[in-house]
N, C-alpha and C positions, 0 to 999 in steps of 0.2 A: 391572555393567550395570544401568541403572535400568529401571523398569517399561515405559517407552515402547519402549526398544530391545529388551527381551525380548519384548514383545507383537508388535513388527514381525516378528521372526524366527519366532515361533510361528504368526502368521497367514499369513506368507509360505509356510512349510513346509506348513501345513495346507491351504492353497489349492492347492498343487501336487498334493498327494495327492487332494484332491477332484476336481481337474481330470483326474487319471489315471483316476478311478473313474466319471466321468460321460461322457456322449456328447461327441464332438468339437465338436458344435454349441455346447455350453456355453462352452468355452474360446474358440471363434471369436466368439461373441456378446460375450464379455468384452473382446475387442480393441477394440470400438467405445466402451467406457467408459474406456479408458486415457487418451486425449487430453483429454476433458473434465475428468477428475480432475487430470491433470497441469497443465492450464491454471489450474484452480482453486487448486491448491497454489502455483503460481508467483505468482498474484495475491495470495494471502493472505500469503505470506512477504515479498513486496515491499511490501505494505501495512504489515506489521509493521515491516519494516526502514526504511521511509520516515520513520517518526517518529524514527529514530536518526540519519539523515543529513539534516541541515537546512541544509547549505551546499554550494556548488559545489566547494570545496576538498576536502570530505569525500568527495564522489562521485568526484572525480578521483583521490584516493588509493586508493579502493576499486578502481577500474578498473586502476590501475597495479599494485597488489598482485595482482589477479586474473590479469592478463596475465603477470606474473612467475611465478606458480605454474604456469600452463599451459605456458609456454615451457620452464621448467626441468624440469618433470615429463616433458614430451615429449622434451627433449634427452637427459636422463639415461637414460630408458627406451630410447631409440634407441641410445645408446652401448653399453649393456649388451647389447642385442639384436645389435648388430654383432659384438660379441666372441663371441657364441654361434653366429652363423649363417653363411650363405653368401650370395653375391651374388644379387640379385633378377633377375627377368625384366622386360623392358620391356612397356609396354602403353598403352592409351588411357585417357582420363579421362571419367567420366560425371558429369553435373551433380548438385549436392547438392539435397536436398529443400527445399521452401519452408517447411516446418513451423517451422523456427527463427525465421522472421520473426514468426510469431504469438507465440512465446515472448518475443521482444524487446519487442514491442508491449505484451504483458501485463505484463511486468516494469516497463516504463517507466510505464504507467498506474498500476499498483499503488503504485510508489514515489512518484509525484507526489501521489496521493491520500493516502498515508501522511504526507507532508510537510505537507499542508494540514489533514488531519483529526485526526491523532495518535490513531488508534483504539487503545483499550486492550483487553486480554483476548484478543488474537489468538492467543497461544501455544497455548491449549487447542483452538482451532479447527484449527490446524496439526497438532496431535497426532491428532485424529480423522481428518483428511484423509489423513494418512500411513498410518494403519492401513487405511483404505479402499484406498489405493494398493497396499499390500502384498497384500491379497486379490485385487485385480484383476490385478496383475502375475503373481502366482502362477498364477491360472487361465489367463491368456493364454499364459504360457510353458510350461505343463505339457505341451503337445503335443510339444515338442522336448527337454525335459529328461529325460535318461536316462543311466545309466551307460555304455551303448553309445555314445551320441552324444558323451560327454565323451572316451572313449578313442579314438574314430575319428580325431580330429584328430592324434593321434600326437605325435611329438617336437616338431614345429615349433610347434603350438598351445601345448603345455606350456611350451616355452622362451620363447615370446612373453609368456605370462602371468607367468612368473618375472621376465623383463626389466622388464615394466610395474610389478610389485610392488617390485622392488629400486630401480628408478629413482625411483619415487614416494616411497619411504621416504627415500632420500637427499635428494631435493628438499625434502620436508617438514621434515627435520631441519635442513638448511642455512637454509631460510627462517624457521624458528622463531627461530634465532639472529639473522639479519639484520633481521627485522621485529619482533623482540621479542614474538612470539606464543607462548603456551603450547605446549609440545612436542606434547601429545596433540591439541590443536585443529589445529595446523599439519599433523600427520601425517594426521589425518582428512580435512582439505581435499585434500591431495595424493593420498590413497588412494581418492578418489571415482571414479577411473578413467574420467572422462568422464560418469558417471551423475549428472548435475546435478539431476535431478528427485527423486532419493533423497537425495543427499548434502547438498544445501542445507537441506531441512527438518530432517533429523536433526541436523546441526551447529547449526542455529538453536535446536532444543530443548535441546541440551546447553550451548551456549556463548553463545547470544543471537542476535538477528536480524542484527546487523552481520556476524558471522562466518558466519551462514547465507547471507547474500547473497554474501559473499566465496567461500564454497564453491560456491554455485550458479554464479556467473560464471566462476570458475576452471575448473570442469569443463565448462561450456558452451563456453568458449573452447578447451579441449582438443579437443573434438569438432570444432569449426570448423577448428582447425589441422590436424587429420587430413585433411579435405577439401583443404586448401590445399597441404600439404607432401608427402603420400604420392606423388602422381603425378610429382613433380619431383626427389626426392632419391634418391641411390643407397643401397644397403644390402641386407642380408639380409632374407628374408621375416620372420624373427623380429623384426628391428629395426622394420620397417615396421608389422607387425601390432601390436607392443607400443605404438606411438604411439596407436592408437585405443582402447586399454583395453577396457572392457566394451562399447563401442559397435560392435565389429567383428562382432557377431552380427546386427545389424539396421541402424542408421542408416548406418554407414560401410561396410557389407559390399559394396555395389556398386563402391566405389572399389577395394577389394582384388581383387575378381573381374576388373575391367577392367585393373588395373595388373599384378597378379601372374599372372592367368589362373585358369581354373576349378579347376585342380588344387589351388589354395590356398584354395578356399572352405571346405573342411572345417576346415582349420587356423584360419581366421579365426573361424568359428562356434564351434569348440572353445574358442579363447581367450576369446571373448566370454561363452560359457556359464560357463566356469570363474570368470571375474572377476565375472559377474553373481551367482553363488552366493556368492562370497567377500565381496564388498563389503558386503552387508547384515549380515554377521557381523563382519567386521574393523572397520568404521567405528564402530559402537556400542561395541565392545570397547575400541578405542583411546581413545575419548572418556572412558572411565571409569578410565583409568590414573591 
């Protein structure tokens, strides 16, 4: 692991501890800083990557690759989950948040400016922003991260997490061969578990802005596919929860509560917490293989 990956883990862990030791108001206040930092990171990495993608064909290929990663990761996670679980309950669907529209706009503007301006030295800025994100996310999530909260989800949350991990590893391995991408880079992209705001910048630092954008879009699309697919496909709770990856503790949680019922909210949160803790460790480690 290089210095950047090590620092992210250290800052992330330290900020969780700090959040536990300080008043709840501190972690709640940090919630307001997450979105500005995330938007800044998305803009910076797209600005960086825009200089690498100067043709329509290049952009089209990137989107194709991203959608393939998202679809295959979701499909294989789902299959493994079906093998582990039981049939789901029926339920209604709640609409998705409008926040992703801001991310799409930011990504588009950053990419277009990158194509025109070809800004240099952006990598060091991404590194600093990523460290700041680690601290803010650690403080923000410190209220809910505990051994008890991880155990509370029980068997279903754990099996969903295992399904997501296995499905993503298989997807990353297959697509490494199909797209002729280095195995460690391909695995890191697939193992982002929908956490695009983390995986994109980290992959960019290790493998370059093109693969950073691929990682961002792949995991962004995985989250969006969760909103689209979960209300309409059959399967076990393990299978459906595994589709959302790390997002099941926050962004996609309303979908699981409405589709599976409140009884499965703990399992969804447990799965999301488990993967949220593992992704910042696994992704940098895989990239150094």
